ZAPA-23467 format. One line per field, with one value per residue (C-alpha): residue number from 1; residue in one letter; x, y, z. Coordinates in steps of 0.5 Angstrom, whole numbers. Example, Ala and Ser with C-alpha at 12.3 -4.5 7.8 and 13.67 -1.06 7.14 Angstrom:
2
num <- (1 | 2)
residuo <- (A | S)
X <- (25 | 27)
Y <- (-9 | -2)
Z <- (16 | 14)
! end
This chain:
87
num <- (1 | 2 | 3 | 4 | 5 | 6 | 7 | 8 | 9 | 10 | 11 | 12 | 13 | 14 | 15 | 16 | 17 | 18 | 19 | 20 | 21 | 22 | 23 | 24 | 25 | 26 | 27 | 28 | 29 | 30 | 31 | 32 | 33 | 34 | 35 | 36 | 37 | 38 | 39 | 40 | 41 | 42 | 43 | 44 | 45 | 46 | 47 | 48 | 49 | 50 | 51 | 52 | 53 | 54 | 55 | 56 | 57 | 58 | 59 | 60 | 61 | 62 | 63 | 64 | 65 | 66 | 67 | 68 | 69 | 70 | 71 | 72 | 73 | 74 | 75 | 76 | 77 | 78 | 79 | 80 | 81 | 82 | 83 | 84 | 85 | 86 | 87)
residuo <- (M | Y | F | K | T | I | S | R | V | H | I | L | Y | E | M | A | M | V | I | G | N | T | L | D | L | N | E | L | L | K | D | S | L | K | V | I | L | R | K | L | D | G | V | M | I | A | V | V | D | P | Q | H | N | A | L | L | A | I | P | R | R | G | L | T | P | E | Y | Q | Q | N | L | Q | R | L | T | A | D | F | L | L | K | K | A | P | S | K | N)
X <- (0 | 5 | 8 | 3 | 3 | 9 | 9 | 2 | 6 | 12 | 7 | 4 | 10 | 13 | 6 | 6 | 13 | 11 | 6 | 8 | 14 | 12 | 4 | 4 | -2 | 0 | 7 | 4 | -1 | 4 | 10 | 4 | 1 | 7 | 9 | 2 | 3 | 9 | 8 | 1 | 3 | -3 | -3 | -6 | -8 | -11 | -15 | -22 | -26 | -34 | -35 | -31 | -26 | -19 | -14 | -8 | -8 | 0 | -1 | 4 | 12 | 15 | 7 | 7 | 4 | -1 | -4 | -3 | -9 | -13 | -12 | -13 | -20 | -22 | -20 | -23 | -30 | -30 | -30 | -35 | -40 | -45 | -45 | -51 | -55 | -55 | -62)
Y <- (1 | 5 | 4 | 5 | 12 | 14 | 11 | 16 | 21 | 20 | 21 | 26 | 31 | 29 | 30 | 37 | 39 | 39 | 43 | 51 | 51 | 55 | 59 | 56 | 51 | 47 | 46 | 45 | 39 | 36 | 35 | 34 | 29 | 25 | 26 | 22 | 16 | 15 | 14 | 12 | 6 | 9 | 7 | 14 | 21 | 25 | 32 | 34 | 40 | 41 | 39 | 35 | 37 | 34 | 38 | 33 | 26 | 22 | 15 | 11 | 11 | 4 | 2 | -2 | 3 | -2 | -1 | 6 | 7 | 2 | 7 | 13 | 10 | 9 | 17 | 19 | 15 | 18 | 26 | 23 | 22 | 28 | 30 | 28 | 35 | 38 | 40)
Z <- (1 | 2 | -4 | -9 | -6 | -7 | -14 | -15 | -13 | -16 | -22 | -20 | -19 | -27 | -29 | -24 | -26 | -34 | -34 | -33 | -37 | -42 | -44 | -52 | -50 | -57 | -53 | -47 | -49 | -53 | -47 | -41 | -45 | -47 | -39 | -38 | -43 | -41 | -34 | -34 | -39 | -45 | -52 | -54 | -51 | -55 | -51 | -54 | -55 | -53 | -60 | -60 | -66 | -63 | -62 | -60 | -61 | -59 | -59 | -55 | -60 | -63 | -65 | -70 | -77 | -77 | -70 | -71 | -77 | -74 | -68 | -72 | -75 | -68 | -66 | -73 | -71 | -65 | -67 | -72 | -67 | -65 | -57 | -53 | -53 | -46 | -44)
! end
């Protein structure tokens, strides 16, 4: 239990350290998302605005071209879906 807590704190610390290095939104997102993707051992990470237009999508390094194409197809399919209306 103690090791998990220390590990989580370390991951959160590294994420926090990368945020605030720049005022440029695109550069900030790119740097932050790379750290989050690596630290949480993800396959792909993306930021989507409320209208479902992708701002940034980053696949993990070392993926085969086929796998990357499938991820891009999934992302495109997700972006084509309409957001549920809020009443």
